[in-house]
C-alpha positions as CSV (number, residue, x, y, z in Angstrom):
1,M,100.3,32.1,-45.4
2,R,101.0,33.2,-42.2
3,L,98.5,33.0,-39.2
4,D,98.8,36.5,-37.0
5,T,100.5,34.1,-33.6
6,P,101.7,30.7,-33.3
7,E,98.6,28.6,-32.6
8,G,100.9,26.3,-30.4
9,N,102.3,29.0,-28.5
10,L,98.4,30.4,-27.9
11,A,96.8,27.2,-27.3
12,P,98.1,26.4,-23.6
13,T,96.2,29.6,-22.6
14,R,93.5,29.3,-25.1
15,R,94.0,32.7,-26.4
16,A,92.5,33.8,-29.6
17,I,94.1,33.7,-33.0
18,A,93.3,35.9,-35.6
19,G,92.2,35.0,-39.1
20,S,91.1,32.0,-41.0
21,F,92.2,30.1,-44.2
22,F,91.5,27.5,-46.4
23,V,94.0,25.2,-47.7
24,A,94.3,21.9,-49.2
25,G,91.2,20.3,-48.5
26,Y,91.6,21.4,-44.7
27,A,89.4,24.5,-43.2
28,F,91.1,26.0,-40.6
29,A,88.9,28.8,-38.8
30,L,91.4,30.4,-36.2
31,S,89.7,33.0,-34.0
32,P,87.9,30.9,-31.2
33,P,85.2,32.2,-29.1
34,A,86.5,32.8,-25.9
35,A,83.9,31.0,-24.1
36,A,84.2,27.8,-25.8
37,A,88.2,26.9,-24.9
38,I,88.0,23.9,-22.8
39,T,90.8,23.1,-20.2
40,T,90.8,19.7,-18.3
41,P,92.8,19.4,-15.5
42,A,95.3,16.9,-14.4
43,D,93.4,16.1,-10.8
44,G,93.4,12.5,-10.4
45,L,95.5,11.9,-13.3
46,V,99.2,10.7,-14.1
47,I,100.8,12.5,-16.8
48,E,103.8,10.8,-18.7
49,E,106.0,11.3,-21.7
50,P,106.8,8.0,-22.7
51,V,109.4,7.3,-25.7
52,L,107.7,4.8,-28.0
53,G,109.8,2.7,-30.8
54,G,108.5,4.1,-33.8
55,A,108.7,3.4,-37.7
56,G,112.5,2.5,-38.4
57,G,113.5,2.2,-34.7
58,Y,112.8,5.9,-34.3
59,Q,112.5,7.0,-30.6
60,L,109.1,8.5,-30.9
61,P,108.0,11.1,-28.0
62,S,104.4,11.1,-26.8
63,Y,102.1,12.5,-24.3
64,L,100.2,10.2,-21.9
65,A,97.2,10.6,-19.5
66,R,96.0,7.5,-17.5
67,P,93.7,7.5,-14.4
68,D,95.8,7.7,-10.8
69,Q,94.1,4.2,-9.8
70,A,95.6,0.6,-9.6
71,G,94.8,-1.9,-12.1
72,R,94.4,-2.1,-16.2
73,H,92.4,0.1,-17.8
74,P,90.9,0.4,-21.4
75,A,93.3,2.3,-23.6
76,V,93.2,5.2,-26.8
77,I,95.4,6.1,-29.1
78,V,95.0,9.7,-30.2
79,V,96.0,11.1,-33.5
80,N,96.9,14.7,-33.6
81,E,95.9,17.4,-36.2
82,V,98.4,18.9,-38.6
83,F,99.4,21.4,-35.9
84,G,101.0,18.4,-34.0
85,I,101.0,17.8,-30.1
86,H,99.5,20.7,-28.9
87,E,97.3,21.6,-25.9
88,Y,94.3,20.8,-27.7
89,I,95.2,17.4,-28.3
90,K,96.9,17.3,-24.8
91,D,93.6,18.3,-23.3
92,I,91.9,15.4,-25.3
93,C,94.1,12.8,-23.6
94,R,93.0,14.2,-20.0
95,R,89.6,14.4,-20.8
96,L,89.9,10.5,-22.0
97,A,91.7,9.6,-18.9
98,H,89.0,11.4,-16.7
99,A,86.7,9.1,-18.4
100,G,88.8,5.9,-17.2
101,Y,91.3,5.3,-20.4
102,V,94.8,5.6,-20.8
103,A,95.2,7.6,-23.7
104,I,98.4,8.4,-25.6
105,A,99.1,10.7,-28.5
106,P,102.3,9.9,-30.5
107,D,103.9,12.6,-32.0
108,Y,104.0,11.4,-35.5
109,F,105.7,14.8,-36.7
110,D,108.5,15.0,-34.1
111,R,111.1,13.8,-37.0
112,A,110.9,17.1,-39.1
113,G,110.0,19.3,-36.3
114,D,106.9,21.0,-34.1
115,P,104.2,22.3,-36.1
116,A,102.5,23.8,-33.0
117,T,105.8,26.2,-32.6
118,L,105.1,27.7,-36.4
119,T,103.3,30.7,-37.9
120,D,103.6,29.9,-41.1
121,F,101.0,27.4,-42.9
122,D,103.6,26.7,-45.5
123,Q,106.3,25.2,-43.1
124,I,103.7,23.3,-41.2
125,R,102.2,22.0,-44.4
126,Q,106.0,20.7,-45.4
127,I,106.4,19.2,-41.9
128,V,103.1,17.2,-42.1
129,A,104.1,16.0,-46.1
130,T,107.3,14.1,-44.3
131,A,104.9,12.0,-42.2
132,H,104.4,9.2,-45.0
133,Y,102.1,6.5,-44.7
134,E,104.1,3.8,-43.9
135,Q,106.3,5.6,-41.3
136,V,102.8,6.6,-39.7
137,M,102.0,3.1,-39.4
138,G,105.0,2.1,-38.0
139,D,104.7,4.8,-35.8
140,T,101.2,3.7,-34.7
141,Q,102.3,0.1,-34.2
142,G,104.9,1.4,-31.7
143,A,101.9,3.1,-29.7
144,V,100.2,-0.7,-30.1
145,T,103.1,-2.4,-28.7
146,F,103.6,0.2,-26.1
147,L,100.2,-0.4,-24.8
148,V,100.2,-4.1,-25.0
149,Q,103.0,-4.3,-22.8
150,N,102.2,-1.4,-20.5
151,P,101.3,-2.5,-16.8
152,H,98.3,0.0,-16.4
153,V,96.7,-1.1,-19.8
154,N,94.3,-4.0,-20.3
155,A,95.7,-5.2,-23.8
156,H,92.4,-6.5,-25.0
157,K,90.6,-3.2,-24.8
158,L,92.4,-0.7,-27.4
159,A,91.0,1.8,-29.4
160,I,92.0,5.0,-31.5
161,T,90.3,8.2,-32.3
162,G,91.8,11.4,-34.4
163,F,91.1,14.5,-35.9
164,C,91.5,16.0,-39.0
165,W,94.8,14.6,-40.2
166,G,94.7,12.1,-37.6
167,G,91.0,11.4,-38.8
168,N,92.5,9.5,-42.0
169,V,94.9,7.6,-39.8
170,V,92.3,6.4,-37.6
171,W,90.6,4.8,-40.9
172,M,94.1,3.2,-42.0
173,A,95.0,2.2,-38.4
174,A,91.7,0.0,-38.2
175,A,92.5,-1.9,-41.1
176,R,96.1,-2.2,-40.4
177,F,96.4,-3.6,-36.3
178,P,93.7,-6.2,-35.3
179,Q,94.5,-5.2,-31.8
180,L,92.1,-2.1,-32.3
181,K,88.7,-3.3,-31.1
182,A,87.0,0.2,-31.8
183,A,87.8,3.6,-33.8
184,T,86.4,6.9,-34.2
185,A,87.5,9.3,-36.9
186,W,86.6,13.1,-36.6
187,Y,86.6,14.5,-40.2
188,G,89.4,12.9,-41.7
189,R,90.1,12.9,-45.3
190,L,88.6,9.6,-47.0
191,A,89.4,9.9,-50.7
192,P,92.7,10.3,-52.5
193,P,93.6,13.8,-52.7
194,A,94.6,15.5,-56.1
195,Q,98.4,15.3,-57.2
196,G,100.2,18.3,-55.6
197,D,98.2,18.4,-52.4
198,F,100.4,17.9,-49.3
199,M,99.2,14.8,-48.4
200,Y,99.5,13.1,-51.7
201,E,101.7,10.2,-51.9
202,P,101.7,8.0,-54.8
203,G,100.9,4.2,-54.5
204,R,99.3,4.6,-50.5
205,P,95.8,3.4,-49.9
206,W,92.9,5.7,-48.6
207,P,89.8,4.8,-46.7
208,V,87.7,4.1,-49.7
209,D,90.4,1.5,-50.9
210,I,90.0,-0.5,-47.5
211,A,86.7,-0.5,-46.7
212,G,86.7,-4.1,-46.9
213,Q,89.8,-4.8,-44.8
214,L,88.8,-3.1,-41.4
215,H,89.6,-4.8,-38.2
216,A,87.6,-2.5,-36.1
217,P,84.6,-1.0,-36.4
218,V,85.0,2.8,-37.4
219,L,82.4,5.7,-36.4
220,G,83.1,8.3,-38.6
221,L,82.1,12.3,-37.6
222,Y,81.5,14.6,-40.5
223,G,80.1,17.9,-41.0
224,A,78.1,18.7,-43.7
225,Q,79.7,22.5,-44.3
226,D,83.2,21.1,-44.5
227,Q,84.3,22.4,-48.0
228,G,87.5,20.3,-48.0
229,I,85.9,16.9,-46.5
230,T,82.4,17.1,-48.7
231,V,79.3,15.2,-48.2
232,A,80.2,13.5,-51.8
233,S,83.1,11.9,-49.9
234,V,81.4,10.7,-47.2
235,E,78.6,9.1,-49.6
236,Q,81.4,7.8,-51.7
237,M,83.0,6.1,-48.1
238,R,79.6,5.0,-47.5
239,A,79.0,3.4,-50.7
240,A,82.8,1.5,-50.7
241,L,81.7,-0.1,-47.0
242,A,78.6,-1.4,-48.4
243,A,80.1,-2.9,-51.5
244,A,82.7,-4.4,-49.3
245,H,79.9,-6.0,-47.2
246,D,81.6,-4.4,-43.9
247,R,81.2,-6.7,-41.5
248,T,82.4,-4.4,-39.0
249,H,79.2,-2.3,-39.2
250,S,80.9,1.2,-39.1
251,E,78.8,4.2,-39.1
252,L,79.1,7.6,-40.8
253,I,77.2,10.3,-39.0
254,V,77.0,13.6,-40.7
255,Y,76.2,16.8,-38.8
256,P,74.1,19.7,-41.2
257,D,75.2,22.6,-39.2
258,A,79.2,21.2,-38.8
259,G,81.9,22.7,-40.6
260,H,85.6,21.0,-40.5
261,G,86.9,21.0,-37.2
262,F,83.7,21.4,-35.4
263,H,85.3,19.7,-32.5
264,A,88.2,22.1,-32.1
265,D,87.2,24.4,-29.2
266,Y,89.9,26.8,-29.3
267,R,89.1,27.7,-33.2
268,D,86.0,29.5,-34.2
269,S,85.1,26.4,-36.4
270,Y,84.0,24.8,-32.9
271,N,80.1,23.8,-32.8
272,E,79.3,23.1,-29.2
273,V,76.4,20.8,-29.9
274,D,77.8,18.8,-32.3
275,A,81.1,18.4,-30.5
276,R,79.1,17.3,-27.5
277,D,76.7,14.9,-29.6
278,G,79.9,13.2,-30.8
279,W,82.0,12.9,-27.8
280,T,79.0,11.1,-26.6
281,R,78.7,9.0,-29.3
282,M,82.6,8.1,-29.4
283,L,82.6,6.9,-25.7
284,A,79.3,5.0,-26.5
285,W,80.8,3.6,-29.4
286,F,83.8,2.4,-27.6
287,R,81.7,0.7,-24.9
288,A,79.8,-0.8,-27.3
289,H,82.6,-2.6,-28.7
290,G,83.9,-3.6,-25.5
291,V,86.6,-0.8,-25.0
292,S,85.3,0.5,-21.6
């Protein structure tokens, strides 16, 4: 499948990308309403591109935004969609920095390429498929270590959020890293995909498998109109949390009118009302769990 124009090339100017497609459990609606796209300035922020110690000692690039203020701040790891570290993810980091956080987005796909520069979704899918579970967890460990050691970060106030592909990573990181105090997953896959799906990986766990292992409470934000991550899978996760007697009191929110990618303001999947509500809930969730 081809997009008419590279999403990554257009994202910095927030121009429209024609067409839409649904593949492998993810719905990508790629024609943004021009008025909806958000650009957050870097005024009052420090923007950096630190190199992290990724899995296997890999030198992992990242994008970081933080308040240009003295002192130690709470921090959030931002996990990207399948399109990598494109302008939308950088903007998310800047939004969080304006809210008082050090926000860092590791480039999980760097070893295989930059999906933000591609027009062919089959090529994007091949890059995403190389990011195996343990590599992703190792790269996330690199981000955690970097933040804990950073003089601008309060090491006791770490959170994580992620979108689409990154939403799944959020759940898994919340079960892996006790340093994380709060997490928000935006429409991440919850149950194992079918064999042949580009995210299929034999033997790896999925959120429904680790419901009883969470260190951090997860706020999961989902759309009832999502054709890939269905309400049924959300209910499956809800049942898994209940069966595990989840002591973190994680919470799942389903927006009746939202589909997949409802926070992605550069696509026509964007639902402004639910996106704003989810963002408000996320910040409140972080504050409620001491990450503010």
